[in-house]
C-alpha positions as CSV (number, residue, x, y, z in Angstrom):
1,G,109.9,86.9,99.1
2,D,109.4,84.0,101.4
3,I,109.6,80.6,99.7
4,L,106.4,79.5,101.4
5,D,104.4,82.4,99.7
6,D,104.2,80.1,96.6
7,Y,102.3,77.4,98.7
8,L,98.8,77.1,100.1
9,R,99.0,75.8,103.7
10,T,96.4,73.5,105.3
11,D,96.8,72.4,108.9
12,G,95.9,68.9,110.2
13,V,95.5,67.0,106.9
14,W,97.3,64.2,105.1
15,I,96.9,63.1,101.5
16,L,97.4,59.6,100.0
17,T,100.0,59.6,97.3
18,R,101.9,57.1,95.2
19,N,105.0,59.2,94.4
20,K,106.8,60.6,97.4
21,Q,110.2,61.1,98.9
22,F,111.2,61.2,102.6
23,Y,113.6,63.8,104.0
24,K,114.7,64.9,107.4
25,T,114.4,68.7,107.8
26,N,114.3,71.2,110.6
27,N,111.4,73.3,109.4
28,E,108.8,73.9,106.6
29,K,111.2,76.2,104.7
30,E,113.8,73.5,104.4
31,C,111.1,71.1,103.3
32,A,109.9,73.6,100.6
33,E,113.5,73.8,99.3
34,K,113.5,69.9,99.0
35,C,110.3,70.2,97.0
36,E,111.8,72.8,94.7
37,A,114.9,70.7,94.1
38,E,113.0,67.4,93.7
39,R,114.2,65.5,90.6
40,N,112.4,62.1,91.0
41,F,109.1,63.7,89.9
42,N,107.2,67.0,89.6
43,C,106.8,68.1,93.2
44,R,103.3,69.7,93.6
45,A,103.1,69.6,97.4
46,F,104.8,68.6,100.5
47,L,103.8,67.3,104.0
48,F,105.6,68.3,107.1
49,T,105.2,66.6,110.5
50,R,106.0,68.8,113.5
51,K,106.9,66.2,116.0
52,K,109.1,64.0,113.8
53,L,110.4,66.9,111.7
54,Q,109.7,64.7,108.7
55,C,109.4,66.1,105.2
56,L,107.5,64.3,102.4
57,T,107.7,65.7,98.9
58,L,104.7,64.7,96.8
59,A,103.8,64.3,93.1
60,E,100.1,64.9,93.8
61,N,98.0,67.5,95.6
62,A,94.6,67.5,97.2
63,K,92.9,68.1,93.8
64,M,94.3,64.8,92.5
65,T,94.0,62.4,95.4
66,V,92.2,61.6,98.7
67,M,92.7,63.8,101.8
68,F,92.0,62.9,105.4
69,N,92.7,64.3,108.9
70,S,96.1,64.0,110.6
71,M,96.6,66.2,113.7
72,D,100.4,66.6,113.5
73,A,100.7,67.2,109.7
74,V,100.8,70.3,107.7
75,L,100.1,70.2,103.9
76,Y,101.7,72.8,101.6
77,E,100.4,72.8,98.0
78,K,102.1,74.8,95.2
79,K,99.6,77.4,94.3
80,I,100.5,77.2,90.6
81,Y,99.1,73.6,90.5
82,L,95.8,74.7,92.2
83,L,95.0,77.5,89.7
84,Q,92.3,76.6,87.3
85,C,92.8,79.7,85.2
86,K,95.5,81.1,83.0
87,K,97.5,84.4,83.1
88,G,98.2,85.8,79.6
89,I,98.8,83.0,77.1
90,G,98.9,80.4,79.9
91,K,102.6,79.3,79.4
92,D,102.7,78.8,83.2
93,Y,99.2,77.1,83.4
94,R,99.5,73.9,85.5
95,G,95.8,73.2,86.2
96,T,94.1,69.9,85.6
97,E,91.8,70.6,82.6
98,A,92.1,67.6,80.3
99,K,89.7,68.1,77.4
100,T,89.5,70.5,74.5
101,R,87.1,73.4,74.0
102,R,84.9,71.0,72.0
103,G,84.9,68.4,74.9
104,I,87.3,65.9,73.3
105,P,89.5,64.2,75.9
106,C,93.2,65.0,75.6
107,Q,95.9,62.4,74.7
108,K,98.6,61.8,77.4
109,W,101.7,63.7,76.5
110,A,103.9,60.6,77.0
111,E,101.8,58.4,74.6
112,K,102.2,58.1,70.9
113,T,98.7,57.1,69.8
114,P,96.6,58.2,68.2
115,H,99.1,61.0,67.5
116,N,102.9,61.0,67.5
117,P,103.7,64.2,69.5
118,N,106.4,66.8,68.9
119,Y,106.2,67.9,72.5
120,T,106.9,65.2,75.2
121,P,107.9,65.2,78.9
122,E,111.4,64.0,77.9
123,K,112.0,66.8,75.4
124,H,110.5,69.5,77.5
125,P,110.9,68.6,81.2
126,S,110.1,72.1,82.5
127,A,106.8,72.5,80.5
128,G,104.7,70.6,83.0
129,L,103.6,68.0,80.5
130,D,101.9,65.7,83.0
131,E,99.2,63.2,82.3
132,N,96.9,64.6,79.6
133,Y,96.5,68.1,81.1
134,C,96.2,71.1,78.8
135,R,99.5,73.0,78.5
136,N,101.2,75.6,76.3
137,P,104.8,74.3,75.9
138,D,105.4,76.3,72.6
139,G,104.0,79.7,73.8
140,D,101.0,79.5,71.4
141,E,99.3,82.9,71.3
142,S,95.9,81.2,71.5
143,G,96.7,79.6,74.9
144,P,96.9,76.1,76.4
145,W,96.2,73.1,74.1
146,C,96.6,69.3,73.9
147,Y,96.8,66.5,71.4
148,T,93.4,64.9,71.3
149,T,92.2,61.3,71.5
150,D,90.3,61.8,68.2
151,P,92.4,60.4,65.3
152,A,90.8,63.0,63.0
153,T,91.9,65.9,65.1
154,R,95.6,66.1,66.0
155,F,95.4,68.9,68.5
156,D,92.9,71.6,69.7
157,Y,92.9,74.4,72.2
158,C,91.4,74.2,75.7
159,N,88.8,76.5,77.3
160,I,90.8,77.9,80.2
161,P,89.4,81.1,81.9
162,E,91.5,84.1,82.6
163,C,92.8,84.6,86.1
164,E,91.6,87.6,88.0
165,S,94.1,90.5,88.2
166,Q,96.4,90.5,91.3
167,C,95.8,94.2,91.9
168,V,93.2,96.3,93.6
169,Q,90.7,98.5,91.8
170,C,89.1,101.2,93.9
171,N,88.9,100.0,97.5
172,G,89.1,96.3,96.5
173,E,85.4,95.6,97.0
174,D,85.6,93.5,93.8
175,Y,89.0,92.0,94.4
176,H,89.0,88.2,93.7
177,G,92.7,87.6,93.6
178,E,94.7,85.0,95.6
179,V,96.9,87.1,97.9
180,S,96.7,85.4,101.3
181,R,99.3,87.2,103.4
182,T,98.9,90.5,105.4
183,E,101.0,93.6,104.9
184,S,103.3,92.5,107.8
185,G,103.8,89.0,106.3
186,L,101.3,87.0,108.5
187,E,99.4,84.2,106.8
188,C,95.6,84.7,106.5
189,Q,93.2,82.5,108.3
190,R,90.7,80.6,106.2
191,W,87.2,82.3,106.1
192,D,85.5,79.0,106.9
193,A,87.8,78.4,109.9
194,Q,87.1,79.7,113.5
195,E,90.7,79.3,114.8
196,P,92.6,81.1,116.0
197,H,89.9,83.8,115.6
198,M,86.2,83.2,115.8
199,H,84.2,85.6,113.5
200,G,81.0,86.0,111.6
201,F,82.4,86.6,108.1
202,T,81.2,83.4,106.6
203,L,80.0,82.5,103.1
204,K,76.6,81.8,104.6
205,H,76.1,85.4,105.8
206,F,78.1,87.1,103.0
207,P,77.3,84.9,100.0
208,E,78.1,87.6,97.4
209,K,81.5,88.5,98.9
210,D,83.5,85.6,97.5
211,L,85.0,84.5,100.9
212,K,87.1,81.7,99.4
213,M,90.0,79.8,101.0
214,N,92.1,82.3,103.0
215,Y,92.3,85.0,100.3
216,C,92.3,88.7,101.2
217,R,88.9,90.3,100.7
218,N,86.9,93.5,101.5
219,P,83.4,92.3,102.5
220,D,82.6,95.3,104.8
221,G,83.6,98.5,103.0
222,E,87.1,98.9,104.5
223,L,89.7,101.0,102.8
224,R,91.3,98.0,101.2
225,P,91.2,94.1,101.3
226,W,92.1,92.4,104.6
227,C,91.9,89.1,106.4
228,F,91.9,87.5,109.9
229,T,95.5,86.3,110.5
230,T,96.8,82.9,111.7
231,S,98.6,84.6,114.5
232,P,96.7,84.5,117.8
233,A,98.2,87.8,118.7
234,K,96.9,89.7,115.7
235,R,93.2,89.4,115.0
236,W,93.1,91.0,111.5
237,E,95.2,93.1,109.2
238,Y,95.2,94.8,105.8
239,C,96.8,93.0,102.9
240,N,99.6,94.6,100.8
241,I,98.1,94.3,97.3
242,P,99.2,96.9,94.7
243,H,96.7,99.3,93.2
244,C,95.9,98.7,89.6
245,T,97.5,101.4,87.3
246,T,94.1,102.1,85.6
247,H,90.7,102.7,87.1
248,P,87.8,100.6,85.7
249,P,85.7,102.7,83.3
250,V,82.6,104.2,84.7
251,S,79.5,102.9,82.9
252,G,78.3,105.6,80.6
253,L,74.7,104.5,81.0
254,G,72.9,107.1,83.2
255,S,76.1,108.8,84.0
256,Q,74.7,112.3,83.2
257,C,71.2,111.5,84.6
258,L,69.6,109.4,87.3
259,S,69.2,105.7,86.8
260,G,68.6,103.4,89.8
261,K,70.1,105.0,92.9
262,G,72.4,107.1,90.8
263,E,75.6,105.5,92.0
264,D,77.1,105.9,88.6
265,Y,76.0,109.5,88.2
266,R,78.9,111.6,87.1
267,G,77.1,114.8,86.1
268,R,78.0,118.3,87.3
269,I,74.9,119.4,89.3
270,A,76.3,120.9,92.5
271,I,73.2,122.2,94.2
272,T,70.8,120.5,96.6
273,E,67.0,120.1,96.0
274,S,66.3,123.1,98.3
275,G,68.8,125.3,96.6
276,N,71.9,125.0,98.9
277,A,75.3,125.0,97.2
278,C,77.3,121.8,97.7
279,Q,80.5,121.7,99.8
280,H,83.6,120.5,98.0
281,W,84.4,116.8,98.8
282,N,88.1,117.5,99.4
283,T,87.3,120.2,102.1
284,Q,86.3,119.7,105.8
285,F,84.5,123.0,106.1
286,P,81.8,123.8,107.1
287,H,81.2,120.0,107.7
288,R,83.8,117.4,108.7
289,H,83.3,114.1,107.0
290,G,85.0,110.8,105.9
291,W,84.3,110.9,102.2
292,I,87.8,112.0,101.2
293,P,88.4,111.6,97.4
294,D,91.9,110.1,97.8
295,R,90.5,107.3,100.0
296,Y,87.7,106.5,97.5
297,P,89.2,106.9,94.1
298,C,86.3,105.3,92.1
299,K,83.4,107.1,93.7
300,G,83.7,110.2,91.4
301,L,84.1,112.6,94.3
302,E,85.2,115.5,92.1
303,E,84.8,119.2,92.9
304,N,81.4,119.7,94.8
305,Y,79.3,117.6,92.4
306,C,76.3,115.6,93.7
307,R,77.3,111.9,94.1
308,N,76.1,108.7,95.8
309,P,79.2,106.9,97.1
310,D,77.4,104.9,99.8
311,G,74.3,103.4,98.2
312,E,71.8,106.1,99.5
313,K,68.4,106.5,97.8
314,R,69.9,109.0,95.3
315,P,72.8,111.4,94.8
316,W,73.5,113.9,97.6
317,C,76.1,116.3,99.0
318,Y,77.2,118.1,102.1
319,T,76.0,121.7,101.9
320,T,77.7,125.0,102.5
321,S,74.9,126.0,104.9
322,S,74.2,124.9,108.5
323,V,72.3,121.9,107.1
324,R,74.8,119.1,107.1
325,W,73.7,117.3,103.9
326,E,70.8,117.1,101.4
327,Y,69.7,115.1,98.4
328,C,70.1,116.7,94.9
329,A,67.5,117.0,92.2
330,I,68.9,115.0,89.3
331,P,66.7,114.5,86.2
332,H,65.8,110.9,85.5
333,C,67.3,109.2,82.5
334,D,63.8,108.2,81.3
335,G,62.7,111.8,81.2
336,T,60.2,111.6,84.2
337,E,60.2,114.2,86.9
338,Q,62.0,113.3,90.0
339,G,59.6,113.1,92.9
340,I,59.4,111.4,96.2
341,V,55.9,110.8,97.4
342,G,55.0,112.1,100.8
343,M,58.2,114.0,101.4
344,S,58.3,117.7,102.2
345,N,61.0,120.0,101.0
346,A,62.6,120.0,104.4
347,P,65.9,118.1,104.5
348,V,65.6,114.6,105.8
349,Q,67.7,114.4,109.0
350,V,69.2,110.9,108.4
351,S,72.9,110.5,108.8
352,L,74.8,109.3,105.7
353,S,77.9,107.1,105.6
354,E,80.0,109.4,107.6
355,E,82.2,109.3,110.7
356,C,79.7,110.9,113.0
357,Y,76.1,110.6,114.3
358,R,73.3,112.8,115.6
359,G,71.7,112.5,119.0
360,K,71.9,108.9,120.0
361,G,72.6,107.8,116.5
362,Q,69.3,106.0,115.9
363,S,69.3,107.6,112.4
364,Y,72.9,106.7,111.6
365,R,73.0,104.8,108.3
366,G,76.7,104.8,107.6
367,T,79.0,101.8,106.8
368,T,81.4,101.9,109.7
369,S,81.8,98.4,111.1
370,I,84.6,98.8,113.7
371,T,84.2,99.2,117.4
372,V,86.0,101.6,119.7
373,S,88.6,99.0,120.5
374,G,89.2,98.1,116.9
375,K,87.1,94.9,116.8
376,K,85.1,94.0,113.7
377,C,81.3,93.9,113.9
378,Q,79.3,90.7,113.6
379,A,76.6,90.6,110.9
380,W,73.2,91.4,112.3
381,N,71.6,88.3,110.7
382,S,74.3,86.1,112.1
383,M,74.1,84.2,115.4
384,F,77.8,83.6,115.5
385,P,79.8,84.0,117.6
386,H,77.0,85.6,119.7
387,R,73.4,84.6,119.7
388,H,71.1,87.7,120.0
389,E,67.6,89.0,119.3
390,K,68.5,92.2,117.4
391,T,67.7,90.8,114.0
392,P,66.5,92.6,110.8
393,D,63.2,90.9,111.1
394,R,62.5,92.1,114.6
395,F,63.8,95.7,113.9
396,P,62.6,96.3,110.3
397,N,63.1,100.1,110.5
398,A,66.6,100.0,112.1
399,D,68.4,99.3,108.7
400,L,70.3,96.3,110.2
401,R,72.3,95.7,107.1
402,D,75.4,93.6,106.8
403,N,77.5,94.3,109.9
404,Y,77.2,98.1,110.0
405,C,77.0,100.0,113.3
406,R,73.5,100.8,114.3
407,N,71.4,101.7,117.3
408,P,68.2,99.7,117.1
409,D,67.4,99.9,120.8
410,G,67.9,103.5,121.8
411,D,71.3,103.0,123.4
412,N,73.6,106.0,124.0
413,S,75.3,105.7,120.5
414,P,75.6,103.3,117.6
415,W,77.0,99.9,118.5
416,C,77.3,96.3,117.3
417,F,77.9,92.8,118.4
418,T,81.6,91.9,117.8
419,T,83.2,89.0,116.0
420,D,85.4,88.5,119.1
421,P,83.9,85.6,121.2
422,S,85.2,87.2,124.4
423,T,83.4,90.6,123.8
424,I,79.6,90.4,123.1
425,W,79.2,94.0,122.0
426,E,80.8,97.4,122.0
427,Y,80.0,101.0,121.0
428,C,81.4,101.9,117.5
429,N,84.3,104.1,116.6
430,L,82.1,107.1,115.7
431,K,82.1,110.7,116.8
432,R,79.0,112.8,117.4
433,C,78.3,115.3,114.6
434,D,78.7,119.0,115.3
435,D,75.3,120.4,114.3
436,H,76.6,124.0,114.2
437,T,78.4,125.7,111.4
438,Q,82.1,126.1,112.3
439,E,82.9,129.8,112.7
């Protein structure tokens, strides 16, 4: 891969550092090669200035020293030195934890008191024995450790958390890894930045979506993690993150009965509450839909069993009759009868998370958040990049959740404000449902 994939890039900053070396290079890649080959110190980062084509290799990174603005500079920090977690036994851990699991400060690796060390920077130059940071130079099965500053305790292990897996489970809704390039190789834009692309996916409006740094995420129910790119010509793109080889285990609690909304229901009931047989999820007849099992591997879309893949009130299915879909009668786990007060037995005509809408789409409650031209939708509770009055408070019955397409004002079809500053709103990429059974 690209040598720069191992670095985190930050534009327009400079860091104060004691240990540095100056080089003349033509581009960032050549500067990265100087950092890799640096022998005067452990190179953790480098600065590159575009006008002077000057390269500075650095012993410190932004976690260790002061950072300030500098328009012409680009800072590249080695990701391995920014990780505060360990993979496996942590032999490659290069974080800055410097106390043991009991809170005792670590002794510097280069010092001989209070303990005379077997492992020193001179004896093990590639083990990262810097300062007094926890390390695992001997491949200890219990993970990173250090000599302690307590004369009574020669060494102890450090409490370093495990890193998140660098693979995608399901559709990557819970992905917390650190991949930050798109599938075509473009670098991701930081979520807290508005250049080159203005958008509404901020930590403030999506606090539970872990929108950190410029890491790929899936905050809006896409097929897999994505990011805005640093290329002005490409607004956003999916990231190329491998799928995990195993699926996460489905919670056994309530899996054969209804608890909560029944999202973990994995029973075999395949008939709706009015007695209609369910349509198989992997077929498009009699009703076309977007809940294709291969696309959503962790939603349990097996056979024609009732499921709740989209956070509806309870499990449901498409039917084999002219009625598009209905809820299913699933027994509660606590033994009480399932009953919805004030509801008749007639099917509720509210669209589910599907790729079509009825009438003008005022009842559409799906999770599509892409416009007809491919733009992403702005969150309804956000005023950025477009200020508006279509808020959840003003339209409490319109289900203005997240950034899902909706029709709160009786327009021709579901729509949304876009995250593109040059386009206030657009209709969504949805088709009208065919209400008749296909012959």
